[in-house]
C-alpha positions as CSV (number, residue, x, y, z in Angstrom):
1,M,106.0,86.1,13.7
2,K,104.2,85.0,17.1
3,T,104.6,87.2,19.9
4,K,105.0,86.7,23.6
5,Q,101.5,86.6,25.3
6,S,101.7,88.5,28.4
7,R,101.1,86.2,31.2
8,C,100.2,89.3,34.0
9,H,96.9,89.7,35.1
10,Q,95.3,93.1,35.4
11,P,95.8,93.4,39.3
12,K,92.2,93.4,40.8
13,K,91.2,95.4,43.4
14,M,90.5,93.4,46.9
15,K,86.9,93.6,47.4
16,S,86.9,91.6,50.1
17,P,85.2,91.5,53.6
18,Q,88.3,92.5,55.0
19,A,87.9,96.2,53.7
20,M,84.5,96.1,55.4
21,S,86.1,94.3,58.7
22,T,88.9,97.6,58.5
23,N,86.2,100.2,58.1
24,R,84.3,98.4,61.2
25,F,87.4,98.7,62.8
26,I,88.3,102.1,62.5
27,H,84.5,103.1,63.4
28,R,85.1,101.1,66.7
29,K,88.7,102.9,67.1
30,I,87.0,106.2,66.8
31,L,84.2,105.1,69.4
32,T,86.5,103.8,71.8
33,R,88.4,107.0,72.0
34,L,85.7,108.8,72.3
35,F,84.0,107.0,74.6
36,L,87.4,106.9,77.0
37,G,87.2,110.9,76.3
38,W,84.1,111.2,77.6
39,L,84.5,109.0,80.5
40,F,87.7,111.1,81.1
41,L,86.1,114.1,81.5
42,S,83.0,113.1,82.9
43,V,85.3,112.0,85.9
44,T,87.4,115.2,86.3
45,V,84.6,117.7,85.1
46,G,82.0,115.9,87.1
47,G,84.3,115.3,89.9
48,S,84.9,119.3,89.9
49,T,81.1,120.0,89.7
50,L,80.5,117.8,92.8
51,W,83.5,119.1,94.8
52,L,82.1,122.7,93.9
53,E,78.3,121.8,94.7
54,I,79.4,120.1,98.1
55,K,81.1,123.5,98.9
56,R,78.3,125.6,97.9
57,A,75.8,123.0,99.7
58,E,78.9,123.6,102.9
59,Q,78.2,127.5,102.7
60,L,74.1,127.7,102.5
61,V,74.1,124.9,105.6
62,H,76.6,126.9,107.2
63,A,74.5,130.3,106.6
64,L,71.6,128.4,108.1
65,A,73.4,127.0,111.3
66,L,74.9,130.7,111.9
67,K,71.7,132.3,111.3
68,E,70.0,130.0,114.1
69,S,72.8,129.9,116.3
70,A,72.4,133.9,116.3
71,I,70.6,133.5,119.7
72,F,73.8,132.7,121.3
73,S,75.8,136.3,120.5
74,G,74.9,137.2,123.9
75,A,77.3,134.6,125.5
76,S,80.0,136.8,124.8
77,A,78.8,139.1,127.4
78,H,79.5,136.0,130.3
79,N,83.1,135.6,131.7
80,L,82.9,131.8,130.2
81,E,86.0,131.1,132.9
82,Q,83.9,131.8,136.1
83,L,80.2,131.3,135.2
84,D,78.0,131.7,138.3
85,A,74.7,130.0,138.4
86,Q,72.5,132.5,136.9
87,S,74.9,133.0,133.8
88,T,75.2,129.2,133.8
89,E,71.2,128.8,133.6
90,H,70.8,131.2,131.1
91,L,73.1,130.0,128.7
92,T,71.6,126.5,129.6
93,Q,68.4,128.0,128.3
94,L,69.7,129.3,125.0
95,A,71.5,125.8,124.5
96,E,68.4,123.9,124.9
97,Q,66.8,126.1,122.7
98,L,68.7,125.4,119.9
99,V,68.8,121.6,120.2
100,S,64.9,121.7,120.3
101,Q,65.3,122.6,116.6
102,H,67.9,122.1,114.1
103,F,71.0,121.7,116.1
104,L,71.5,117.9,117.9
105,I,74.6,118.9,120.1
106,V,75.6,122.4,121.7
107,E,78.6,123.2,123.6
108,L,80.4,126.3,125.1
109,Y,84.0,126.3,125.5
110,D,86.0,129.0,127.2
111,R,89.2,130.7,125.7
112,N,91.1,127.8,127.2
113,K,89.0,125.4,125.1
114,Q,87.7,123.9,128.2
115,L,84.1,122.8,128.1
116,K,82.1,124.7,130.0
117,L,78.3,123.7,129.4
118,E,76.7,121.4,126.9
119,A,73.1,120.5,125.4
120,V,72.3,117.1,123.9
121,R,69.3,116.4,122.1
122,Q,67.5,113.4,123.6
123,G,68.5,110.1,122.2
124,Q,71.3,111.5,120.2
125,E,74.0,110.5,122.4
126,L,75.4,108.1,120.1
127,V,75.4,110.7,117.7
128,E,77.8,112.7,119.9
129,Q,79.9,109.7,120.2
130,F,80.5,108.9,116.8
131,I,80.7,112.6,115.7
132,D,83.7,113.0,118.5
133,Q,86.2,112.3,115.9
134,Y,85.5,115.2,114.1
135,R,85.3,118.0,116.8
136,H,87.5,120.1,118.7
137,Q,89.5,121.5,115.8
138,F,89.6,124.8,117.0
139,P,89.9,127.7,114.8
140,Q,92.6,130.2,114.8
141,A,91.7,133.8,115.4
142,D,88.1,135.0,113.9
143,E,88.3,132.0,111.5
144,F,84.9,130.1,111.3
145,T,85.3,126.4,110.9
146,H,82.5,124.1,109.4
147,D,82.7,120.4,108.0
148,L,79.8,118.6,106.6
149,H,79.2,114.9,107.1
150,F,77.0,112.2,105.8
151,I,76.0,109.9,108.4
152,H,73.1,107.1,108.6
153,G,71.7,109.0,105.7
154,Q,71.1,112.6,107.2
155,L,73.6,115.5,106.5
156,W,74.9,116.9,109.4
157,L,77.1,120.2,109.7
158,V,79.8,120.6,112.6
159,T,80.4,124.6,113.2
160,L,82.5,125.9,115.3
161,V,82.5,130.0,115.9
162,P,85.0,132.1,118.1
163,L,83.3,134.3,120.7
164,R,84.9,137.7,121.4
165,G,84.3,140.3,124.5
166,E,83.6,143.9,124.2
167,Q,87.1,144.8,123.4
168,D,87.1,142.2,120.7
169,S,89.1,140.0,123.3
170,P,88.9,136.1,122.7
171,M,86.2,135.1,125.3
172,G,85.5,131.2,124.0
173,Y,84.4,129.2,121.5
174,F,80.4,127.7,120.2
175,E,80.5,124.1,118.7
176,G,76.9,122.9,117.6
177,V,76.2,119.9,115.5
178,Y,73.4,120.9,112.8
179,Q,71.1,118.5,111.5
180,V,69.8,119.6,107.9
181,D,66.4,119.1,107.6
182,P,64.8,116.9,105.1
183,E,63.2,119.5,102.5
184,T,66.8,121.2,102.1
185,F,68.8,118.0,102.0
186,A,66.3,116.6,99.5
187,M,66.7,120.2,97.6
188,L,70.7,119.7,97.9
189,K,70.7,116.8,96.7
190,Q,68.3,117.4,93.4
191,N,70.8,120.3,92.7
192,L,73.8,118.2,92.8
193,I,72.3,115.8,90.4
194,R,70.9,118.0,88.7
195,M,74.0,119.4,87.8
196,L,76.1,116.2,87.4
197,A,73.6,114.9,84.9
198,F,73.7,118.2,83.1
199,V,77.8,117.8,83.0
200,T,77.7,114.4,81.9
201,L,75.4,114.3,79.2
202,G,76.6,117.8,77.7
203,I,79.8,116.2,77.6
204,F,78.2,112.9,75.8
205,F,76.5,114.5,73.5
206,T,79.3,116.6,72.5
207,S,81.3,113.5,71.9
208,L,78.4,112.3,69.9
209,L,78.3,115.5,67.9
210,M,82.1,114.8,67.2
211,Y,82.0,111.3,66.2
212,P,80.7,112.1,62.5
213,I,83.1,115.1,62.5
214,V,86.0,113.4,63.4
215,L,84.9,110.3,60.9
216,T,84.4,112.8,58.2
217,L,87.9,114.4,58.8
218,N,89.8,110.9,59.0
219,R,87.8,109.5,56.0
220,G,90.0,111.2,53.4
221,V,93.1,109.6,55.1
222,I,91.4,106.7,55.4
223,R,90.5,106.4,51.7
224,L,94.1,107.6,50.5
225,S,95.7,105.2,53.0
226,G,93.5,102.3,51.4
227,E,94.4,103.1,47.9
228,L,98.3,103.6,48.9
229,L,98.2,100.0,50.2
230,Q,96.2,98.7,47.2
231,G,98.9,100.3,45.2
232,N,101.5,98.7,47.1
233,L,99.9,95.2,46.7
234,E,99.4,95.7,43.3
235,L,103.3,96.7,43.1
236,M,104.4,93.4,44.2
237,N,102.1,91.7,41.5
238,V,103.6,93.8,39.0
239,L,107.1,92.8,39.8
240,G,105.9,89.4,40.3
241,C,105.0,89.7,36.5
242,A,107.8,91.2,35.6
243,I,109.8,88.1,36.5
244,A,107.1,85.7,35.0
245,E,107.9,87.4,31.4
246,R,111.1,85.9,31.9
247,D,110.7,82.9,33.9
248,S,107.9,81.0,32.5
249,E,107.5,78.5,35.7
250,T,108.2,81.6,38.2
251,N,104.5,83.0,38.0
252,H,103.0,80.0,39.6
253,H,106.1,79.2,41.7
254,N,105.7,82.4,43.4
255,Y,102.2,82.0,44.2
256,R,102.3,78.3,45.9
257,V,105.7,79.1,47.6
258,T,103.6,82.5,49.2
259,Y,100.8,80.2,50.1
260,Y,103.1,77.6,51.7
261,A,105.1,80.2,53.4
262,L,101.9,82.1,54.8
263,R,100.7,78.9,56.1
264,L,103.5,78.3,57.8
265,G,103.6,81.7,59.4
266,E,100.5,81.1,60.5
267,A,100.9,77.8,61.8
268,I,103.7,78.9,64.1
269,G,101.8,82.3,65.4
270,L,104.1,84.9,63.3
271,P,103.5,88.1,64.6
272,E,101.0,90.2,62.0
273,E,103.8,92.5,60.7
274,N,106.5,90.0,60.3
275,M,103.4,88.1,58.4
276,R,103.1,91.2,55.9
277,D,107.0,91.3,55.4
278,L,106.6,87.2,54.8
279,I,104.1,87.5,52.2
280,A,105.9,90.5,50.6
281,G,109.2,88.6,50.6
282,A,107.7,85.1,49.4
283,F,106.5,87.5,45.9
284,L,109.6,88.8,45.6
285,H,112.3,86.5,46.7
286,D,113.6,86.1,43.4
287,V,113.0,89.8,41.8
288,G,116.7,90.3,41.7
289,K,116.8,87.8,38.7
290,I,115.4,90.6,36.6
291,G,119.3,91.6,36.4
292,I,120.3,88.0,35.2
293,R,121.4,87.6,31.6
294,D,118.9,85.3,29.8
295,P,121.7,83.0,28.8
296,I,122.2,82.2,32.3
297,L,118.6,82.5,33.6
298,L,117.2,80.5,30.8
299,K,119.8,77.9,30.6
300,P,118.0,74.5,30.4
301,G,121.2,72.2,31.8
302,K,123.2,72.9,34.5
303,L,125.0,75.9,35.4
304,T,128.8,76.1,35.5
305,A,130.8,77.2,38.0
306,D,131.3,80.5,36.8
307,E,127.4,81.1,35.8
308,F,126.6,79.8,38.9
309,E,128.4,83.0,40.8
310,V,126.9,85.0,37.9
311,M,123.1,83.8,39.0
312,K,123.5,84.2,42.9
313,T,124.1,87.7,42.4
314,H,120.2,88.1,42.0
315,V,120.3,88.1,45.6
316,V,122.8,91.3,45.9
317,L,120.0,92.5,43.0
318,G,117.0,91.9,44.7
319,V,118.2,93.8,47.9
320,E,119.1,97.1,45.6
321,I,115.7,96.8,44.1
322,L,113.9,96.9,47.5
323,N,115.9,99.3,48.9
324,K,114.6,101.8,46.5
325,S,111.0,101.1,48.1
326,H,110.6,102.1,52.0
327,W,107.4,99.8,51.8
328,L,109.0,96.9,50.4
329,T,112.3,96.8,52.9
330,G,110.2,94.2,55.0
331,A,110.7,92.0,52.7
332,R,114.4,91.9,52.5
333,D,114.9,89.1,54.9
334,V,113.6,86.4,52.8
335,V,115.0,88.1,49.5
336,E,118.6,88.2,51.1
337,F,118.6,85.3,53.1
338,H,116.7,82.4,51.6
339,H,119.4,80.8,50.1
340,E,121.3,80.3,53.5
341,K,121.5,77.1,55.1
342,Y,120.4,76.1,59.1
343,D,124.2,74.9,59.0
344,G,125.9,77.6,57.5
345,S,126.8,76.2,54.3
346,G,124.4,78.5,51.8
347,Y,125.0,82.1,50.4
348,L,125.5,84.4,50.5
349,Q,126.9,85.1,54.0
350,G,127.0,81.7,55.2
351,L,125.0,82.6,58.4
352,T,123.8,79.8,61.0
353,G,121.1,78.9,62.8
354,N,118.7,81.4,64.5
355,T,121.2,84.0,63.1
356,I,119.3,83.3,59.9
357,P,115.8,85.3,60.2
358,L,112.9,83.7,61.0
359,N,111.2,84.9,57.9
360,A,113.9,83.4,55.5
361,R,114.0,80.0,57.4
362,I,110.3,80.0,57.0
363,F,110.3,80.5,53.5
364,A,113.4,78.6,52.5
365,I,111.1,75.7,53.7
366,G,108.3,76.5,51.2
367,D,110.7,77.3,48.1
368,V,112.5,73.8,48.4
369,F,108.9,72.0,48.7
370,D,107.6,73.7,45.9
371,A,110.5,73.0,43.6
372,L,110.5,69.5,45.0
373,T,106.7,68.9,44.1
374,S,106.6,70.7,40.8
375,Q,107.1,69.5,37.5
376,R,110.0,71.2,35.7
377,P,111.8,70.7,32.1
378,Y,114.5,68.9,33.6
379,K,112.7,66.7,36.2
380,E,109.3,65.1,37.3
381,A,107.8,66.4,40.4
382,W,108.4,64.3,43.1
383,P,105.9,62.7,45.4
384,V,104.5,64.6,48.2
385,V,105.4,62.0,50.8
386,D,109.2,61.8,49.5
387,A,109.5,65.5,49.5
388,I,108.4,66.0,53.3
389,S,111.4,63.2,53.9
390,K,113.7,65.1,52.0
391,L,112.8,68.2,53.7
392,V,112.8,66.4,57.3
393,K,116.1,64.8,56.5
394,E,117.7,68.2,55.8
395,G,116.5,69.6,59.1
396,G,119.3,70.8,61.2
397,S,121.3,71.0,57.8
398,H,119.4,73.2,55.2
399,F,116.2,73.6,57.6
400,D,115.3,74.8,60.7
401,P,114.6,71.5,62.1
402,R,111.6,72.8,64.6
403,L,109.7,74.5,61.4
404,V,110.3,71.4,59.6
405,T,108.4,69.3,61.8
406,I,105.3,71.8,62.0
407,F,105.4,71.9,58.0
408,A,105.6,68.3,57.7
409,K,102.0,68.1,59.4
410,I,100.4,70.5,57.2
411,A,102.2,70.0,53.7
412,P,99.7,67.0,52.7
413,R,96.9,69.2,53.0
414,L,98.4,72.4,51.5
415,H,99.8,71.1,48.5
416,Q,96.1,69.1,47.5
417,E,94.8,72.6,48.2
418,V,96.8,74.4,45.5
419,N,98.5,71.5,43.5
420,D,95.4,71.6,40.5
421,L,94.5,75.2,41.0
422,D,95.2,77.2,37.5
423,E,97.2,80.3,37.8
424,S,94.0,82.7,38.1
425,Q,92.7,80.4,40.7
426,L,95.9,80.5,42.5
427,E,95.8,84.5,42.0
428,A,92.0,84.7,43.7
429,M,93.1,82.6,46.7
430,L,96.5,84.9,47.5
431,Q,93.9,87.8,47.3
432,R,91.9,86.6,49.5
433,L,94.6,85.6,51.7
434,V,97.0,88.9,51.5
435,G,93.9,90.9,52.2
436,E,93.4,89.2,55.3
437,H,96.7,90.1,56.5
438,F,97.2,93.5,55.3
439,L,93.7,94.9,55.3
440,N,92.3,93.3,58.5
441,T,94.7,94.0,61.4
442,A,92.9,92.4,64.0
443,F,93.6,88.9,62.3
444,K,95.3,87.0,65.0
445,V,96.8,83.2,65.4
446,R,97.4,82.8,69.1
447,K,96.3,79.2,69.4
448,A,99.0,78.3,66.7
449,R,101.4,80.4,68.3
450,D,101.1,78.7,71.7
451,E,101.5,75.3,69.9
452,F,104.7,76.4,68.1
453,S,105.9,77.4,71.5
454,R,105.3,73.8,73.4
455,T,107.0,72.4,70.4
456,S,109.9,74.8,70.5
457,A,110.4,73.8,74.6
């Protein structure tokens, strides 16, 4: 007694470069996010550090300016509103003493904010004109004001100090433009650079230390995700094999129509997520035939009207099977609608035109093309040219005319690539291509998409 030999091969794990590419993609993703995090923290923390260091520099320079201008503390003994010649001479000497040191400009105002005297270091008149826009913001009450400015490669501090009389009454204001000496400026600059470098490098090395930690934490998740994906891909193969156990032609047919649909999807630039759904749908397009009784499924002759109605239920059965798996729901468009026709004469719902899902329209072309060019017990294989002519002729009635036009250009090459391959060779080819789309998310077909857009215009 002969037993039926299974045509289902042991599912092979996809040890293709796509898995390595996925790992590289994950590494790049982690490094990119760590780099962006480092950049963000460097800018924010570095910016805050810069602001704090500038404020510290202002305080330091302000303290130096106040210390040097302390000789002007006696100005409060004079009536700045009514200066006599002696008082004017004395205050002028003090101002000139200051401008001979670090102050470039010294000005004295009365309590009405009227300028009473001024001393400018020789050759600094242009500086006075340039810095005028920053001055004369008189403080309120006992407030001291100081503004740091970096102009022409030098650091200047504009400071304004209120002056008070014997009974703490307001007498006027002292204003000076203090030039930071090169040594102090170099010290401030070195401190600032050192602090920014410390912060930036600290964040950088922290990010580097985080990289292996993040990678280690995600390694288990990555491995589990890969195993789940591999398991789902094997599930498609197992379901296809289950159909092949009942229909001797289905396994070869499954591989070829999947290949045709995949290549047509690439040719029109189908988005990657849609491409994966198309592949799954192509593998499982007739999965509902598992529920069709053998006398009808394996009948060598033409089906009766009643038998054909039963055969059509394989679409409903297929949808019910897919609904049991969330991962396979994307294949539903092909399984449920690949028997629809562009003019609405198909089944089950009689959809027309673009209301038929795109994946179903793509698959229908490859499905019929393979049926025409394949030898069956009840027919000989059609020549490729005749099969293409048949498809083009039915563009607009059975098929999407734009998709048929594109498929007609690539069909001869595609048929030549798969026609002489045996089942194991077809399976190996499909595994490689499926891996490209399921395991390598960076795969793009923009050029083909642009071509399809021009054709559709």
